[in-house]
N, C-alpha and C positions, 0 to 999 in steps of 0.2 A: 803590645810588644810580644815577642816570642817568649815562651817560658824558659827556653835555653838560648844562650847567646849564639847568634849566627854572624860570622864575618864574611863579607863579600870582598873578593880581591880582584882588582881591575888593573891589569898591566897595560899601560898606555904609551904609545909611541906615534907621534905625528897624526893625531886623530881629531884635530880641532873641528873638523866638519861633522863629526859623528858623535863625539863623546857626550854632548849635552843630551841627546835623545836617549842614549844608554843610561845616563845618570837619572834622568827624569822617570824612566821606567822602573828603576830601582827605588827611587825616593817616593814614587807614587803607589807603592805596594799597599794593599788593604791591610796586610800585617807587615810591619816594618822589620828589616834586619837590624841587628844591634849596632853594626858598624860597617862602613865601606872604606877599604884601604885602597887608595889609588897610588900605583907606582908609576911615576913619570920617568920613563926609561930613556932619559937623555933626548927628549924631543927637540927638534930643530925648528918646528913651526910655532904656532901660537898656543899649543896645547896647555903648557904650564900656566901661562898668563890667564887663559880662559878658565881653567879649573880653580885657580887661586881666586879670581874675581868672583866666580859664581858660588864656590863651595868652601872657600878658605875659612869662613866664619861659622860653618855648620859643625856643631859638636859631634854629629854622627859620622863625620868624614875626616879621615886622616890622609894627608898628601905627603908622599915620600919621593924625593927626587934623587936619582943616581945617574952615573955615567951609563951610556948605552951598553947593555949586556945582552940584549936579545930577550925575547919573551920568556925563555926558560929562566934566565937570571932574574928577571923581574918577578916571576912567579915565586921563585925561592925567597926573594926579599919579602914579598907579601905574605907568604906562608909563615915565615919566621916572625913577622910583625903582628899577625892576626892573633886576637885574644879570645875568639869565639870557641864554643864547644863544637860547633859545626862550621864547615867552610864551604864556600861556593866561589869558583873562578868564573868571572864573566868577562868576555872579550869587549874591548872599548868601542866597538862599532856595531855591536849587536843589540837586541832588544829582548826583554823578558816580559812575559804576561804579568798583568797587575795582581794576579792571584797566585803567583808562584809560591810565595812564602806562606800564604794562607793554606795551600794544599799540603805543604810540608808540615806546618804547625798541626794540622788535623791528624796527619799520620803519626807524628811523634807523640801527640797526646793520646792516641789510641794505644801506642806501645812505646814506652820510653827507652826500650832496648834498640830502637831503630838506629842503624849505622849507615845506611845508604838510601837516599831518596832519588829515584830515577824518573825522568820525564822525557817526553818526545820533543822533537824540534822540527821546524820547517825553515827552509832557506827562502830568501826573498831578494828581488832585484828592483831597484828604483830606476825608472826610465821615463823620461818626459813628464815628470811630475806625478807619475803613478807608481804604486807599489804592487808588484806582481809576485805572488807566492808560488813556490815550486811544490812538487809533490811531497807528501810525507814519506819518510823512509826509515824512521828509527823507533816507531812505536813497538812496544813488546807485544807478544801474542795474547797476553791477558793482563788485566789490571788487578793489582792486589799484592799480597805479601809473598815474599820468597824467603825461605829459611836461612839462606846464605847467598853470598855474592856469586859463587860459582853456578848456582842454579839460575840466577838472572843472566849471567854471562852465557850460559848454555842456551837459554831461550833466545837471546839476541843473536848469537852466532849462528844457530841452526835455522833461524828465520831470516838470515842475511840482513839484520838490522843493527848490528854492532858497529859503533863508531868509537874511536879511541880518544875522543875529545874530553877535556876536563870540565867543560861547562855543561855537561849533560846530566849532572847529578850534584846533590848536596851530600857531603859525607861527614861523619864524625871524626874529629881530629885524632882521637885515640887510635883509630885504625892504622894510622901511619906509624905507630910505635911498633908495628909488626913487620915492617920492612924498611929498607934504606930509602929515604926520600931523595929523589934526584929528578931533575929536568935537564936532559942532556941536549945541548946545542941550541941552535936558533930555529931549526925546522924539525918537526916530528918529536918535539921535546916532551909532549904529553903522553906518548904511547906507553912507555914503561910505567909511568906513574898510574895511569888509568888501569892498566892490566893488574897491577898490584892492588889497587883499590878493590877491584872485583874479586880477586883471588883471596883477599884477607878480610873482607867484610863479612859480618854475620847477618843479622836480620836486615832485610831490605824491603822497601815498598816501591812499586813501579806503577806509574800512571800512564795511560795511553794518550792523555791529553797533551796538546802542544803547549809547552810552557816556555820554550826558548825559540828565538827567531834570529837566524844567522844571516847577516848581510853578505851578499856576493857583490864584490866591487872590483873594478879595474885597479891593479896595483897592489892588491892585498896578497899576502903570501899564499893563501889558499888558491887564488885565481891567477897566479903568475905562471909564466913559462918556466918549465922545470929544466935546470941545468944539470951538469954531471954531478956536482956536489949534492944537489937536492935528491936526485935519484939514488945515489949510493948511500947517503945518510938514511934514506927511507929503508933501504935494505938492512942497514946496521940496526935500525930501530926494530925492524921485524925480527931479526935474530935475537936481539936482547929480550924482546917480549916472549918469543918462543922459548927461550931458555928459562924465563920465569914461569911459563905455563907448564913445561914438562914435569916438574916435580909434583904438580897439583892435579895431573890428569886422573889419578885414581879417585879423586873426589867427585868426578862427574858421573852422572847416570849413563851417558852415552859418550864415553871418553874417546872412542875411536872416531866417531862422527865429528866431535868437537875439534880434535886434532886435525882431521882431514880438512874440515872447513877452514880452519885458521891457516893451515899451511897453503891450501889452494889459493886463498886470498892473498897472502904475502908473496908467494912465488909468481902468481899471475900478474900482480901489480908490478913486480920487479921486471919481469920479461916485457910487459907492455911499455913500461917507462923507459927501459933501455932501447927498445926498438923505435918507439916514436920519437925519442929525443936523440937517437943515434949515439948512445952511450955504451961503452963496452960493459959486458956483464961483469959483476963482481968476481974477484978471484975465488976459485974453487966453488963457484955457484952450483954446478951440477953435482959435484961430489958431496957437498954439504946438504943439498936437497935430498939426495938418496939416504944419507946418514940420518937426517932428521926423520925421514919416513920410517926407517927401521926402528929408531929409538921411540917413536910415538906409536908404533904398532899400526900404522896406517894401512899397510898391505895393498891389495889390489884396488881398494876403494879410492885410492888417490888417482887412479887412471894414468893415462900417458903423461900427464903433467908432472906427477910426483914419482912415478916409477921409472920413466924414461924422459926426463926433462929436456935432454938434448934434442930429441925428435920433436917435442912440442915447440921448443924454441925455433927450430929450423922451419917448421910449418908456419908458425906465426910470422917469422921474418919474411919468408917468401910471399905470403899473402899480403903483408904490408907493402912490400916493394911493388908487387903487381898493381895494387890499388893506387899507389902513388904515381906509377907510370900512366895509368888510365886517367887519373885526374889531370896530370900534366898534358896529356894528349887531347883533352877536350877543348873545343873552340872557346877562346877567351881566357883560357887558363894561363897563369903567369909561370 
């Protein structure tokens, strides 16, 4: 067992085809977590019956059922119910390596001040009975200790490896006493929480090893067609996280580069999402982008995208429309 208690939180909704593999990867750990809290978020398939039959008598597992509130609401329930010193959010259709908690245990035994344990992930696709792994894209530039979360965030952001997912780290629960815990909405609910975890964590350890494996499947929120609500709430999440980041920029060694990289990422995704899904840009998008650039001291490093976002948007829109017309004009195109 771990020297300190670790709670795993699994927010589950209609995952009867996947959750057993997820649970077996958690229960098969070479070093066991202290508890697994499953939040059945109003599933309408056989998820609840399945987890009750397989894990209802397991003292390590607590099953909580609630009306459907979305993954954000389920995570809040799990967060409040968890009793561990450290917490780990695991999605109910993904898989973790069997030495995830052994690696964490080694790090925390080296230094009990550890507040954040970060690991790399790989995505995979199951097709025709075979599992195909996609390229690695979240490993930090180096393995080892970081004196604070902003140093790790800077490393990930400037190497284009940062993801805002809550399942990419194990964190000490006391870190959340330094900010208001919230999971907003049913999509992009983890972005503000993750930003705050990095901004407020002190001692961190990051491993380059793949410890988490994300399933890509048809029908999942990650892999679904993006509607107007999804695109616009993504922009709202970007603005919330940028607002959290601004007061902490002075803590970074390369604050201008960090701000530029983060803004370019959020603005680029919004423009692409709106153009590809034919969604109107958010209200005051251009004005707010320039305002953020000034407040973050981005300057000319932001390029056309951040200095003159109207021109960048126009160029991208024209390019997209031309490519769409060319595709429609090809023989056999629908």
